[in-house]
N, C-alpha and C positions, 0 to 999 in steps of 0.2 A: 689523863686529866691535866697533870702539870704541864705536859707539853702544849695542851691546848691552851691553857691560861697564859703561858709565855708567848705563844703565837698571837693570841688575842691582844696581849699587852703591847707587843711589838707592832701590830697593825694600828692599834688605837693611837700609839705615839706618832705613827705616820699620818694618819687621817686628822688628827687634831693639831698636827704640825709643832709638836713639842721640841723636836730637834731644830726647827726653824725658830721657835720662839726663844730658845736658850742661845742667843748669838750675842756678840760683844756689843752691837749697837743697842741691845735691850737691857743691858746690864743695870742701868740706873733704875729703870722701872721694876725690874726683878728685885733689886736691893730694897726698894721701898716696900714691895709686897712682903719680902721675908721679914723685915724689920717691923712690920705691922703686928707680928706675932709676939713681940716683946721678948719675954724670958723663954718662950717656947721657940724661938727663931733657930737656934742651933739644931734642935731636935727636928724641925721641919726640914732645914736644909739637908741633915744627914739622911733622913727618910727618903727625901726626894733624889738624892745622890745614889742611894742604894737602888731605888726603883729604876733610875735612868741606867745603871750598870746592867741590870737584870733585862731591862727591855730595849737595849742597844741604843740608847739615846747617848750622842756624844759627851764624853766626860770632860774634855778640856775646857770648854766654856763654863761648865759648872764649877771646875777647880779655880778658874780665874775669879768667877762670881763669889766663890768663898773668901778670897782676898779682898774683894772690893766690899762685901758686907761686913766681914769680922776683922778685917786687917790681916797683915801677913803671917803673924804668929798664930792667932787663933783660928784663922783661915785654913792654914796648914794642918792644924791638929784636927779640926772637923773634917776637912776633905780627906785626909789620910785615914781617919777611923771609917768614914763612909766608903771610901775606895776599897779598903781592905775587906769590910763586910760585903760589899757588893761583889767584889771578885770571888769570894769564897762561896757565897750563894749561887752565882752563875755557874761555878765550877761543880757544886753539888748537883744543880739541875742536869748539867751535862752529863755527869757520871751516873746518876741514878734513874734519870728519866728518858735519856736518848741514847745511852751508850750502846745498848745492844744493836740498835740501828746504825750507829756511826762506826762501830766496830766492823761491821759488814762493809761499808764504805771503805774503811781503812785498808782492810784485807784486799780490796779490789785495786788499790792504788799503789804502785811501787814506791813512789816518792813518799807517800804517808806511812807506808810500812817501815821504810828506812828512818823517818822521823820518829816513829813510835818506838822503834828499837833504840834510837839515840836517847829519847826522853827516859825509857826504862833503865838505860845503863848509867846516865849522867844526871838524871832527876834535877835537883834544884839548882845545878849549874846552869842549865839551859833556861831556867825560869829567871835566874839572876841577870843573864845576858839579855833576855828579851824586856824585862822590866827597867833595866838601866839604859838601855838604847831606846830613845823615843820614837824609833823607826816603825815599831810594831803596834798595831791598833789595840788599845786597851781592852775594849769590850769583847773583840774576837779572841784575844788571849785567854779571857776568862773561861769561855765556852771550850776552847780548843784544848786546853789542858785537862779539862774534865774528862776527855775521852782518851787520854793517854795512861801510862802506867804510873805515874807519879803518885805518891801519897798525898792525901789532903793537907796534913800539917806541914810537911816540908814545902809544899805549894804556897800554903797561906803565909807562913813565917817568911819565907824568902820573897814573896810578892810583897808584903807589907814593909819589909826593911828596904827593898830596892826600888819601891815606888816612892819613898820619902824625898829623895832629891828633886825628882821631877815635879811632884806635888809642891814642894816648897818654891821651886823656880816660877810656877804659874800663879801661885798664890802671892808672892812678892810682887809680881807683875800686876795682879789685880789690886794689891795694896797701893802701887804707884798710881794707878787710874783712880782709885778712891780719893787719894789726896787731892788730885786735881788741882783746884785754885787754892789750896791750902799750903802747907810748908813745902817750899821749893826744895829745901835741903833733904827733907825726909822723903819727897818723892824721888829725887836723884839717888838716895840711898837705896831705897826699894828697887829702883831700875838697875842699879849697879849690882845689887845682890842676885836679882833675877838674871842679869846678863852674865854674870860670872857662872852661875849654876848651868845655864843653857850651854854656855861655851865648853864647860866641863863635860856635860852630858854628850855633846857633839864629839868630844876626843875620846870618848870611852871605846867605840869600836875600834879605833886604831890602836889604842892602849892594849886592849884585849888581844888583839890579834898578835902583838908582839910579845905578850906575856903568856899567853895560853894557847897552846896547840889546838885544843878543843875548840876554843872560841873562833880561832882563825879558820879551822876547817868549816865550822858551821856558818860563819858569816861568808866565807868564800863560796861554799857550795849552795848557799841559799836554802839550807835545810830548814831553818826556823820560818822564812818566808813561805816555803811549801806548807809548813804547818798551819800557818796563820792565813794564808791566801789561796790554797788549792781549791778548786771546784771539786766537790766530792763526786764521785761516779754513783749512778742510779743503782746498778747492779752489783752483787757481791760475787766473789770468786767462789766456784763450787767446792774445790778442794782446799785442804788446810796447807799451811806453809811448809811444815815438816814433810808432808807427803810430796810436795812439789820439789823440795830439796833432794829427797832421795830418788826420785824419778829422774831429775834432770842431771845429777852430777854423780851417780853411782854406775859403774860399768864393768865388765869382766876383763881380765887380762893376765898376764904372766910376768913376774917380776922375780929375778934371782931363782927361777926354776919353780916357783910357787904359783899355783893356779888359785886366782882368788877374784873377789870383787873389789874393785879400787875406787878412790874417791878423788874427784877433781877438787882439790881443797882451794886452789887459786880462784876458780869460777865460783865455788860455793861461798867463799868469803865475800865476794862482791855481789852476790845475790840478795835483793832486798828481803826475800823470803827468809833468809837466816835470822835476821834482826826480828822478824815478826814471830818466828817459831821460838826464839829465846823469850820474847815479851810473853807470848801466850803461856809458856811454860811457868814463867815467873808469877803468873797469876792464877794458874790451874790450881785446883784444890785435889792433890793426890790422895790425901789422908782419908776423907769421907767416902771414897769410892768403895763399893761393895768389895769385901775381900773374895777374891777369885779371879776370874778371867780379866774382868774390866781393871782391876787395880794392878794386876801382874802385867798386863799389856802397857798400862800407863807408865810404870817404873821401867820396864825394859826400854821403852822409847825414850824416857827421859835420860836414861844412862847413856844410850847411843848419841843423843843429841850433845849432851854435856861432854862426852868424850871428843866429839867433833870441836866443841869449842875450846877445849883443853889444847887441841892441836892448833887451832887458828889464833889462840892467845899468844903462841910463840912462832907462827909460821912466817917464813919457811923454817922447817926443822928437818932433821933425819929421823927422829924418833919421838913419840909423845913423851917418852921418859926423860927427854931433855928439859921438860918443863919443871922438873923437880931436882932436889939434890939427895945427898946421902941421908940426912936428918929428916928432910921434908920431901918424900917422893911425890910425884904429881898426883897419885892416887889419893893422898890425903889432904890435898890443897882444896879449899873451898872454891869451886870452879863455876858454879852457877846457882841461880835461884829457882826453886820449885814452890809454887804456892806461898811465897813471901819468906821462904826459909833458905838459907844458904846450904848447900850440900857439896860434899867431896864425892868422888867416884866410889871410894870405899864405904861411904855412908850408905850409899844406894846399894851396891853390891853385897856388902857384908851385913849391914845394918837392917836392910829391908828385903831384898831379893832373897838371899840365902836364909835369913833367919825367919822371915814370916812365911814364905811360900814352900821352902823345901822341895823345890821343883829342879832336878838335876838338868833337864833339858834347857833351863835358863842359860847354862854355861855356853850354849851354842847360839844363843840369841843376842847376848851382849858382846859388844865388839870394842876392844881396846886399841883400835886403829893401827894395828900392827899386821905384817905379813902373815904370821902364823896363827892370827886370831880367826875365829869363825868369820865367815863373810857377813859383811853389812848387807842386810836383806834391802832391795830396792824399793821397799814400800813399809809403812809403819805396821806394827803388830796391833791387831784388832781383836776385841774381846769375843766377837761372834764367831770367829775362825781361829781362835789362838791356838787351840790344841793340834789343828792340821799345820799350822805355821811353825810351831815348835817341833813337830815331827819332821817336816820338810828340812828345817835347818839342822836338826840332828843327823838325819840320814845322808844329806848333802855333805856335811862335814866328815863323816866316817866313810864316804865314798871318795874322799880326796886324798890319794896317797901322798901328796906333796906337803901335807901338814896335818891331816886328820888320822889316817890309818894306813899302814903298809903292811899286808898280810904276809906272814911267813910261808914257807913252801910246804909245811907239814900239817897245817890247819890247827896247830896247838900254840903258835907264837904269832906275834904281830908287834910291830913299832907303832906306838900311838902318841897322840899329842901329850905334852906334859901336863896339860888340863887334868887329866885323869890321874895324875900322881899329886898334883897340888891340892886337889879337891876331892880325894879319893873317899873320904868319909861321906860326901854328899851322894854317893852312889850305892850306900850300904843297903838302903831299903830295896834297891833293885837287885841285890844278891852280889854287890861289888862291881868294880869297873868292867871286868871281864864279861860278867852276866848282862850288865847294862848294854854293852858293846854288841853282843850277840843278839840281843832282843831288838835293838834299834838300828841295826844295820840294814841296808837295802838287800834284795835277793842276790845281787851279783857279788856282794862282800860276805854275806852270811855264809854262803856256800863254802867259802874258803878259810872260816874261822870256826867251824863246828865245834872243835874240842879246845878252844882258846880258854885258858884260865888266868888267873891274876898272876900266877908264877911265870906265865909265859909272855908277860907283857915287858917291853922295853920302850925307850922313848925316843921320839924324833927330836931334832934340835928345834929351838924356839927363836925365830928371827923377830926381833923387836922393830925391825926397821918400819918406816912409816908406809902405810898402805895408800900410797900417793900415786894417783894415774899419771903424774908428770915423770915418774921414772920409767915408764914404757919408752923404749927407744922408737923413734919414729921411722 
C-alpha cells in the first residue's frame, strides 16, 4: 500500500509537471502564492518540501525558493527542517516498505554488495561524505540509504548536520534574488556568502581525499556513485553470500605435512560477497531462532565467518593469533557484529555454543583458521541436515592422521588432537574423550582403536599457522 502511494505520488508529480513548475523562472509567482497564506506560509513551505522529497521532486529549486520567500536566515531554517524530515521519511519508506525487494536486487549486484558492506562498516562517515559533496542527488540518497545497513538515527543526524552548509548556500542565493531591485549592498552580501559556501563545498572532495583514506577510496572507486546511480538488476541471486564464499575459496591441499581444507584469503577479501555476508550477519537475528538445529547452525556459521574476518582484518599474516597480544588475545577481541551486537570469537564459542548446546561435535565444526584446526567445510551448516554434517565433520577429522587421530599399534593407544585435552569435560556425557572417539570414528579407524582408553591418549602437536592456500608451493 505504501509503495503504491509513493509510486502514485511520483507519477502524479510527473503528470502535473510539478518538477517543471518549480523552476527558477517561476520563483516570483511561487513566492506570491506562498506568501498569500500569511502566517501559515512557513508551514505550507515545509509540508510542500517534505512531499517533494518523498515524491522525487527536485529539491534545489525549492531550497532557493525558501531564500526568496523568507530571506536567507529563515529560509535556511525552514528548508533545513523540511529537508531533514523529508530525508527521514523517504529513508523509512525505503527501509520498511521496499527493503525486501531491494535487498534481493543488492545481492544480485556485486557493486551494490560492496557498497552495502561499506555502509555497514563505516555508516555515518559515508552519509557525511555524500551530504557534504553536492555531487550526489538528494532525493536518490534518501531512498538509497534506506536499503543499506545504517541505523535510522545515525543517518538522520548526520544528514541533518551535513546538509546545512549546502542548504545555506542556496537559500542565500535565493535571498540575493529576492532583493532584486532593493539594497545592492545586501544583494552583494548574500551573493558573496552563497559564493563562499559553494566554493568551500566544491573543495570538500579534494580535502577529504587528502585527510581521509576512506573518503579517498570511496571517491576514487566510485562506490557512492554506484550506490546512488546503479541500475538495479531484476533477478536476485539464488544462493547466499556466505555459501558463495565457501564454494569459491575453500579447497583441499597439504601444508607442512598436514592435509586439510585451505582458504584463499587474498581472493576472498576481494570478493564482494564477503562484505555482503558480514552485512547480512550484522542484521541477522540469532537470538530468537528456535533452540536446536536452526540456532546451532546459525552460530557455527557465524563463528566461522568471523574467524575469517579476524584473519582478513590483519591479512597478510602468518597466524590468526597475530591479531591479538598477551593481555588481549585475538579470541577476546570484538571482531564482528551479529544481529546488532558486537561479539568476540570467545563470546560465540564459550558463551553460546559450548554453554547453550553442550554438543561436543561442535568442536569439529568451528574453525580457528589454523592448520591443525578441523577443516572449514566448503558449505554452510544447515538446520535440515545439521546432524549429518556434524557427523561428517567429526568422522573426517578423526580419519586424518596428520592432525586428528594417529592410532597406535596395539589398539589401546592413540595420538589425538589437543582439542580432546583442552575440552575434555565437553566429552564427559559421551563417556570421556576416548569413548567419544571410538563411537564417532569411521570403520577404518574404529577397528584400530577398539581398546582405546583415556589413559592411552597422547597428543599431536598443534600448528597455529594460517590455513592459507597461498602457502601451497606451485
